[in-house]
C-alpha positions as a printed Julia matrix, in Angstrom:
609×3 Matrix{Float64}:
  -0.02    0.0     0.0
   1.43    3.31   -0.99
   1.84    5.93    1.75
  -0.49    8.86    1.69
   2.29   11.36    1.66
   6.05   11.81    1.81
   7.73   13.96    4.36
  10.92   15.76    3.24
  13.07   18.68    4.11
  14.32   20.89    1.29
  17.17   23.26    1.94
  18.77   25.61   -0.54
  22.17   24.23    0.33
  21.16   20.69   -0.67
  19.08   21.84   -3.69
  21.96   23.79   -5.21
  25.01   22.42   -3.42
  24.97   18.85   -4.64
  24.32   19.7    -8.33
  27.12   22.26   -8.21
  29.52   19.77   -6.66
  28.47   16.99   -9.01
  29.3    19.31  -11.89
  32.97   19.02  -10.88
  33.03   15.5   -12.34
  30.31   16.25  -14.92
  32.2    19.2   -16.31
  35.43   17.21  -16.43
  33.6    14.49  -18.28
  32.02   16.9   -20.8
  35.35   18.64  -21.4
  37.19   15.36  -21.84
  34.7    14.01  -24.37
  34.71   17.34  -26.15
  38.45   17.39  -26.33
  38.5    13.98  -27.91
  35.8    14.96  -30.46
  37.56   18.23  -31.26
  40.85   16.37  -31.77
  39.16   13.86  -34.11
  37.61   16.72  -36.14
  40.71   18.94  -36.03
  40.9    19.04  -39.86
  37.16   19.4   -40.45
  35.4    22.73  -41.04
  35.42   25.03  -38.08
  31.58   25.1   -38.21
  31.56   21.46  -36.99
  34.0    22.14  -34.15
  32.04   25.26  -33.23
  28.85   23.24  -33.04
  30.58   20.61  -30.88
  31.96   23.28  -28.5
  28.58   25.03  -28.24
  26.88   21.71  -27.57
  29.44   21.05  -24.78
  28.68   24.46  -23.25
  24.96   23.78  -23.45
  25.53   20.42  -21.72
  27.44   22.26  -19.0
  24.35   24.32  -18.36
  21.71   21.67  -18.71
  23.37   18.93  -16.64
  23.43   20.92  -13.36
  19.98   22.29  -14.14
  18.63   18.79  -14.49
  20.44   17.94  -11.28
  18.57   20.7    -9.47
  15.28   19.44  -10.87
  16.06   15.89   -9.87
  17.19   17.02   -6.43
  13.79   18.7    -6.03
  11.74   15.8    -7.32
  13.59   12.98   -5.62
  12.61   12.08   -2.03
  14.63   14.26    0.2
  16.09   13.12    3.52
  15.2    14.47    6.92
  17.38   14.46    9.95
  17.08   12.26   12.97
  15.49   15.09   15.06
  12.6    15.5    12.69
  12.09   11.74   12.35
  11.78   11.3    16.13
   9.44   14.25   16.42
   7.13   12.74   13.75
   7.32    9.32   15.37
   6.15   10.83   18.64
   2.88   12.13   17.19
  -0.12    9.85   17.67
  -1.74   11.12   14.5
   1.11    9.91   12.3
   2.09    6.39   11.2
   5.67    6.79   10.13
   7.25    4.5     7.52
  10.99    5.18    7.61
  13.19    4.62    4.57
  16.83    4.95    5.46
  19.38    6.45    3.13
  22.92    5.2     3.22
  25.69    7.74    2.47
  29.27    7.22    1.64
  31.68    8.71    4.17
  32.98   11.23    1.64
  29.46   12.38    0.82
  28.66   12.76    4.52
  31.76   14.9     5.09
  31.06   17.03    2.03
  27.47   17.66    3.01
  28.47   19.56    6.09
  30.2    22.14    3.82
  27.28   22.63    1.42
  26.05   25.89    3.0
  29.48   27.41    2.63
  29.84   26.06   -0.87
  26.53   27.61   -1.96
  27.4    30.95   -0.25
  30.78   31.19   -2.0
  29.25   30.19   -5.35
  26.58   32.86   -4.94
  29.22   35.49   -4.27
  31.21   34.36   -7.28
  28.16   34.5    -9.56
  27.38   38.0    -8.33
  30.97   39.14   -9.1
  30.92   37.49  -12.53
  27.55   39.11  -13.39
  28.91   42.49  -12.29
  31.93   41.92  -14.51
  29.64   41.11  -17.43
  27.41   44.15  -16.76
  30.45   46.47  -16.65
  31.65   45.02  -19.95
  28.26   45.61  -21.55
  28.2    49.17  -20.15
  31.66   49.8   -21.53
  30.71   48.64  -24.96
  27.45   50.62  -24.93
  29.26   53.83  -23.99
  31.9    53.11  -26.61
  29.25   53.04  -29.29
  27.48   56.1   -27.98
  30.61   58.27  -28.02
  32.38   56.69  -30.98
  32.12   59.09  -33.94
  35.35   61.03  -33.86
  35.9    61.21  -37.66
  32.59   62.11  -39.28
  33.8    62.39  -42.87
  35.5    58.98  -42.9
  32.51   57.53  -41.12
  30.23   58.46  -44.0
  32.59   56.91  -46.55
  33.0    53.62  -44.62
  29.31   53.48  -43.75
  28.56   53.28  -47.47
  31.07   50.47  -47.94
  29.68   48.75  -44.86
  26.2    48.9   -46.33
  27.5    47.26  -49.52
  29.18   44.47  -47.64
  26.12   43.97  -45.46
  24.03   43.63  -48.62
  26.46   41.06  -49.97
  26.14   39.09  -46.62
  22.34   39.29  -46.99
  22.12   41.16  -43.68
  18.76   42.91  -43.53
  19.46   44.77  -40.31
  20.85   48.26  -40.37
  24.58   48.04  -39.48
  26.17   51.24  -38.15
  29.86   51.85  -38.35
  31.7    54.34  -36.12
  35.31   55.34  -35.43
  36.88   55.93  -32.05
  40.23   57.41  -31.27
  40.99   55.49  -28.05
  40.16   52.05  -29.48
  42.82   49.68  -30.71
  40.73   46.88  -32.25
  37.38   46.61  -34.05
  34.51   45.85  -31.71
  30.98   44.7   -32.67
  27.99   44.69  -30.39
  24.19   44.69  -30.6
  21.63   42.33  -32.06
  18.73   44.22  -33.61
  20.76   47.33  -34.3
  24.36   46.16  -34.56
  27.21   48.59  -34.34
  30.81   48.14  -35.54
  33.26   50.45  -33.78
  36.54   50.8   -35.69
  39.73   52.28  -34.16
  40.62   55.56  -35.89
  44.34   54.68  -35.58
  43.96   51.87  -38.11
  43.0    54.31  -40.82
  46.57   55.53  -41.02
  48.23   52.21  -40.38
  46.23   49.99  -42.73
  45.44   49.96  -46.42
  41.73   50.26  -47.35
  41.54   46.67  -48.43
  42.76   45.55  -45.02
  40.17   47.68  -43.24
  37.56   46.31  -45.6
  38.64   42.77  -44.63
  38.23   43.63  -40.95
  34.77   45.05  -41.64
  33.86   41.88  -43.52
  35.05   39.8   -40.55
  32.87   41.79  -38.14
  29.87   41.6   -40.49
  30.32   37.8   -40.56
  29.71   37.85  -36.77
  26.64   39.94  -37.26
  25.38   37.65  -39.96
  25.67   34.64  -37.63
  24.19   36.43  -34.56
  27.43   35.69  -32.75
  26.8    38.51  -30.28
  23.75   36.65  -28.9
  25.68   33.39  -28.59
  28.58   35.2   -26.99
  26.27   36.82  -24.44
  24.65   33.46  -23.55
  28.08   31.91  -23.39
  29.16   34.53  -20.83
  26.02   33.9   -18.74
  26.88   30.25  -18.53
  30.48   31.19  -17.67
  29.18   33.4   -14.86
  27.13   30.61  -13.37
  29.82   27.95  -13.66
  32.84   30.11  -13.2
  34.47   27.76  -10.67
  35.09   25.0   -13.2
  38.18   25.23  -15.48
  36.45   23.05  -18.1
  33.85   25.73  -18.74
  36.56   28.35  -19.31
  38.34   25.97  -21.67
  35.22   25.22  -23.63
  34.42   28.91  -23.83
  37.85   29.61  -25.2
  37.41   26.9   -27.87
  34.05   28.47  -28.88
  35.77   31.89  -29.24
  38.57   30.34  -31.34
  36.27   28.47  -33.72
  33.96   31.47  -34.0
  36.83   33.6   -35.2
  37.87   30.94  -37.78
  34.35   30.81  -39.18
  34.24   34.61  -39.46
  37.63   34.56  -41.15
  36.4    32.05  -43.72
  33.23   33.99  -44.41
  35.15   37.26  -44.83
  37.69   35.66  -47.14
  34.98   34.05  -49.19
  33.1    37.32  -49.53
  36.24   39.25  -50.56
  37.5    36.48  -52.8
  41.0    36.58  -51.26
  42.67   35.89  -47.92
  45.73   38.05  -47.86
  44.16   41.38  -46.87
  42.61   39.82  -43.81
  45.84   38.04  -42.96
  47.82   41.27  -43.26
  45.25   43.1   -41.14
  45.52   40.41  -38.41
  49.28   40.7   -38.57
  49.07   44.44  -37.83
  46.8    43.73  -34.87
  49.27   41.14  -33.59
  52.13   43.68  -33.82
  50.14   46.17  -31.86
  49.88   43.56  -29.05
  46.33   44.52  -28.35
  44.99   43.66  -24.96
  41.97   41.41  -24.74
  38.65   43.19  -25.2
  35.76   42.75  -22.7
  33.98   39.57  -23.48
  30.57   41.18  -23.87
  31.76   42.43  -27.28
  32.99   40.72  -30.45
  36.51   41.76  -31.4
  38.68   41.01  -34.38
  41.65   40.1   -32.26
  39.91   37.07  -30.74
  41.44   33.57  -30.92
  45.08   32.79  -31.68
  46.08   35.53  -34.19
  49.26   33.8   -35.38
  47.51   30.48  -36.03
  44.67   32.33  -37.81
  47.17   34.19  -40.02
  49.0    30.91  -40.86
  45.68   29.25  -41.66
  44.65   32.03  -43.98
  47.94   32.23  -45.83
  48.93   28.54  -45.85
  46.19   26.19  -44.74
  47.5    22.78  -43.69
  46.14   19.7   -41.95
  47.02   19.16  -38.27
  48.8    15.89  -37.49
  47.68   13.62  -34.63
  49.63   14.04  -31.37
  49.7    11.67  -28.43
  48.69   14.48  -26.1
  45.27   14.53  -27.76
  44.56   11.25  -25.96
  45.11   12.86  -22.57
  41.37   13.6   -22.01
  40.85    9.85  -21.54
  42.51   10.37  -18.13
  40.0    13.1   -17.4
  37.11   10.71  -18.16
  38.65    8.1   -15.85
  39.09   10.68  -13.04
  35.51   11.88  -13.44
  34.1     8.37  -13.18
  36.28    7.63  -10.15
  34.99   10.77   -8.41
  31.34    9.96   -9.04
  31.82    6.5    -7.65
  33.37    7.94   -4.49
  30.54   10.37   -3.87
  27.52    8.35   -4.99
  28.18    4.75   -3.98
  25.77    3.48   -1.39
  23.78    6.72   -1.65
  20.53    5.04   -2.67
  17.66    4.45   -0.31
  17.69    1.09    1.43
  14.58   -0.55    2.83
  14.36   -1.11    6.57
  11.95   -2.39    9.14
   9.7     0.61    9.87
   9.17    1.88   13.33
   6.18    0.47   15.1
   3.27    2.8    14.36
   1.8     4.65   17.21
  -1.74    3.66   18.14
  -3.98    6.59   17.45
  -7.28    7.48   19.01
 -10.27    6.17   17.11
 -11.62    9.66   16.55
  -8.37   10.93   15.18
  -7.43    9.96   11.61
  -3.95    8.57   11.05
  -1.76   10.11    8.42
   0.64    7.71    6.77
   3.94    9.31    5.98
   7.01    7.9     4.25
  10.1     9.7     5.53
  13.58    9.47    4.03
  16.03    9.73    6.89
  19.81   10.1     6.76
  22.04    8.73    9.47
  25.68    7.71    9.76
  25.14    4.62   11.89
  24.01    1.53    9.96
  21.81    0.22   12.79
  19.86    2.43   15.19
  17.38    1.81   17.99
  16.01    4.42   20.38
  13.65    3.17   23.11
  11.69    4.87   25.87
  12.7     2.58   28.74
   9.58    3.32   30.88
   6.94    2.65   28.23
   8.99    0.34   26.01
   7.96    2.49   23.06
  10.35    2.41   20.11
  11.05    6.0    19.17
  13.3     5.25   16.22
  14.78    2.24   14.56
  16.89    1.48   11.56
  17.79   -2.07   10.67
  17.29   -2.95   14.33
  16.83   -6.66   13.66
  19.93   -7.15   11.55
  22.42   -9.42   13.31
  25.95   -7.94   13.18
  29.22   -8.13   15.13
  29.04   -6.04   18.32
  32.73   -5.91   19.36
  33.33   -4.68   22.95
  29.67   -4.25   23.75
  30.06   -7.95   24.61
  31.87   -6.8    27.81
  28.5    -5.77   29.34
  27.55   -9.42   29.41
  31.02  -10.34   30.63
  30.55   -8.0    33.57
  27.07   -9.36   34.39
  28.25  -12.99   34.36
  31.22  -12.04   36.58
  28.95  -10.31   39.07
  26.41  -13.1    39.02
  29.16  -15.52   40.17
  29.63  -13.47   43.35
  33.41  -13.91   43.23
  35.85  -12.26   45.59
  36.35   -8.78   44.09
  39.58   -8.27   46.01
  41.16  -11.5    44.73
  44.53  -10.79   43.08
  44.72  -11.93   39.46
  47.95  -12.19   37.54
  47.84  -11.18   33.85
  49.08  -14.01   31.59
  50.62  -13.95   28.09
  47.35  -15.36   26.75
  45.46  -12.37   28.16
  47.58   -9.77   26.37
  47.77  -11.56   23.0
  46.05   -9.79   20.18
  44.79   -6.21   19.79
  44.41   -3.98   22.81
  43.47   -0.39   23.62
  46.21    2.18   23.63
  45.05    3.54   27.0
  45.69    0.38   29.08
  48.68   -1.76   28.19
  48.81   -4.55   30.74
  51.97   -6.68   30.77
  52.25  -10.38   31.61
  52.88  -10.74   35.35
  50.91   -7.64   36.29
  48.83   -8.32   39.37
  45.46   -6.54   39.77
  42.29   -7.23   41.73
  39.18   -8.62   40.08
  37.41   -5.32   40.89
  40.16   -3.36   39.02
  39.9    -5.72   36.05
  36.13   -5.23   35.95
  36.63   -1.45   35.89
  39.26   -1.69   33.18
  37.0    -3.91   31.01
  34.1    -1.5    31.24
  35.55    2.0    31.26
  38.66    2.06   28.99
  37.45   -1.27   27.41
  40.58   -3.34   28.08
  40.53   -6.67   26.19
  43.22   -8.1    28.42
  41.14   -7.38   31.54
  38.07   -9.05   30.07
  40.07  -12.13   29.04
  41.56  -12.35   32.52
  38.16  -12.24   34.05
  37.01  -15.11   31.81
  40.17  -17.19   32.44
  39.87  -16.95   36.21
  36.13  -17.79   36.22
  35.39  -20.96   38.18
  35.9   -23.77   35.7
  37.97  -21.57   33.3
  37.0   -20.25   29.94
  34.76  -23.17   28.91
  32.66  -22.59   32.0
  32.63  -18.85   31.4
  31.45  -19.23   27.82
  28.72  -21.64   29.03
  27.7   -18.99   31.58
  27.6   -16.34   28.82
  25.26  -18.39   26.75
  23.09  -19.33   29.71
  22.73  -15.65   30.63
  21.89  -14.82   27.06
  19.11  -17.44   27.0
  17.74  -16.32   30.37
  17.37  -12.77   29.1
  15.59  -13.93   26.01
  18.25  -12.55   23.67
  17.43  -14.85   20.75
  19.52  -12.89   18.19
  22.59  -12.79   20.41
  25.52  -15.22   20.26
  28.67  -14.74   22.41
  31.65  -17.05   22.42
  34.34  -15.03   24.19
  34.62  -12.25   26.77
  36.24   -9.35   25.03
  34.3    -9.04   21.75
  37.34   -9.66   19.63
  35.69  -12.55   17.78
  33.49  -11.53   14.82
  31.19  -14.37   15.99
  30.14  -12.27   18.97
  26.96  -11.05   17.28
  23.66   -9.51   18.1
  21.2    -6.9    16.87
  20.19   -3.48   18.12
  16.92   -4.78   19.63
  18.67   -7.44   21.73
  21.35   -4.96   22.84
  18.61   -2.62   24.12
  17.31   -5.49   26.26
  20.87   -6.2    27.38
  21.35   -2.6    28.52
  18.05   -2.65   30.4
  19.18   -5.86   32.2
  22.64   -4.41   32.91
  21.02   -1.26   34.38
  19.47   -3.44   37.08
  22.98   -3.99   38.52
  23.83   -0.98   40.77
  27.56   -1.66   40.41
  27.33   -1.75   36.61
  25.44    1.53   36.61
  28.24    3.03   38.77
  31.16    1.69   36.73
  29.73    2.0    33.21
  28.78    5.67   33.75
  32.22    6.87   34.93
  34.24    9.1    32.68
  37.73    8.26   34.1
  39.63    6.24   36.62
  43.04    4.98   37.64
  44.86    1.81   38.67
  48.15    1.15   40.46
  50.86   -1.29   39.43
  54.06   -1.66   41.49
  53.44    1.65   43.21
  52.91    3.56   39.97
  49.44    4.98   39.17
  48.0     5.06   35.66
  45.05    7.13   34.57
  42.48    6.23   31.91
  39.33    7.74   30.38
  36.08    6.27   29.22
  35.87    5.3    25.6
  32.67    7.3    25.45
  33.65   10.93   25.71
  30.06   11.99   26.42
  30.36   10.57   29.94
  32.66   13.47   30.85
  30.19   16.06   29.63
  28.12   17.93   32.24
  25.37   18.28   29.64
  24.7    14.53   29.75
  23.11   12.34   32.4
  24.43    8.9    31.47
  23.72    6.06   33.83
  25.29    3.29   31.71
  27.46    3.27   28.63
  29.51    0.88   26.5
  31.31    1.38   23.22
  32.73   -1.11   20.8
  35.0    -1.13   17.8
  36.46   -3.46   15.29
  37.04   -3.28   11.54
  34.04   -5.53   10.95
  31.72   -4.04   13.6
  32.59   -0.39   12.99
  32.01    2.2    15.7
  29.37    1.04   18.13
  27.74    2.67   21.14
  24.99    1.83   23.53
  23.93    3.86   26.54
  21.2     4.51   29.02
  20.61    8.21   29.6
  18.03   10.56   30.88
  16.59   13.02   28.32
  13.67   15.37   29.04
  13.23   13.63   32.39
  12.8    10.16   30.93
  15.24    7.29   30.71
  16.1     6.4    27.15
  18.21    3.58   25.74
  20.16    4.26   22.59
  21.9     1.68   20.4
  24.01    2.72   17.43
  26.04    0.13   15.54
  28.52    0.29   12.7
  29.13    3.99   12.26
  31.99    5.09    9.99
  33.84    6.89   12.77
  33.36    8.21   16.27
  32.54   11.72   15.24
  29.63   10.85   13.0
  28.38    8.41   15.63
  28.44   11.19   18.19
  26.59   13.44   15.72
  23.79   10.91   15.55
  23.58   10.76   19.36
  23.46   14.56   19.62
  20.68   14.75   17.01
  18.68   12.13   18.86
  18.96   14.0    22.1
  18.0    17.36   20.61
  14.97   15.73   18.99
  13.8    14.16   22.19
  14.23   17.43   24.14
  12.23   19.43   21.63
   9.61   16.83   20.71
   6.03   17.61   21.7
   3.74   14.79   22.76
   1.44   13.74   19.89
């Protein structure tokens, strides 16, 4: 049955941020494919290469735009706080769909607001740059008429050339003293502004060739394309690929205009000589809002006009293949495991008969693979994610080790000597017990629970009445007595990947452990110390939250292994109520802590439904 509605949170940072970041690899892919196609068509007509470059620029605009549309249409994720608040409302039946993120994507997402802010500032600056260029060109045309007599003569010749180009729009030509290169602007009423200095430095046929070149731009409506090109460049200014594609469009555009001018005049040398004069003058680049005759590579344009030749293949032309590979690698790193994964939904809240129940499907993002949040007093499940999946639980096993040890009512002051077998394998950096070290059973119990010492846990199991076989049997008997059907433990420290359970069983385990006053005392401490041969060693809890005055934690245990990931279970009081949290297989401790903080904030701000 389809849900009645879908709950989602849309933020501007997510809506724009991800498409902008995805364009990093998308732009690289577009540029790499374009570079290969341009290399293959290097000896074709410039019109084909121009079309390819313009298509690439259009793709650069459309791909992020489609990304924004998709980001808006796709089910958006909500945070843990919102999910818990919804789950607490009696009028809502919440069907959770959990979204798995790669670690890289999770780290990037925190920077999305800054990314969007910087991008917005960059776009604003680029648009101001474009506007200033347009204003400069407009003022240039308004004031450009320094030589009225020559203007009338060349206006007549311009009209003749425009007629030959079949241009039906009125083209106005002007001369300006301070200008060093011809500039064309305008669409409906195009204007060609010629530098007055060229009248004394060029023969009339050369000036005529430059006019024909500018008229070719007018004929093709290049000013419009150039303006749109600069708008795209303003939006995607941060990507070098867009600048490279824009440069290729400029170069091919100039080649097309050269060919059209030469074809109209019936010869190439006047235009080549005119370009040579421009090259000698070392003219600075004109503002991009205008079309200028000095665009592109002047020397290559002159060579092409005078002595056209085919371009040979060079091995460097195959370099864009590396760009394609890099783009694909980047998309795999940011998108793998980013699809929604089904999970067992939270138990719906029973609603009053008179109040209709709204069914909502919520897409929730969390860093921990398995989550369970339970109101200990009512037993109500506030939030769950894959809570029934059986996974390795690492050092959370030590809670059961402590309960079995306390159940045996052994002498807590009995001195126990650490053996070589106890210290074999991986151990915490905080507590490094050496063979021959003598500690009391009470101290070993503290070391197993607070800094999570594997050696201490193994020593407790070894010295259990009947040895390790009897201890393992006691573990399994205790597991059965608590009704933990999904839990299997075969050693004391949690080193074995076969020490497995699920979040639901662990919540029951925590509730049982909380009934031991000594466990509540030890597993809630933030630090401690032990003495060996007269020297005192300090240690801290593996759960840093126990040291925070903002938390009221009555029992806590962490766990870690490469297979189990970062695990945490704890009993704490939030908003005056005891709550049990279980989080398994987080990527690292920081994101695990983030999940815990979000859960607490949600519970503190949630209103009863």
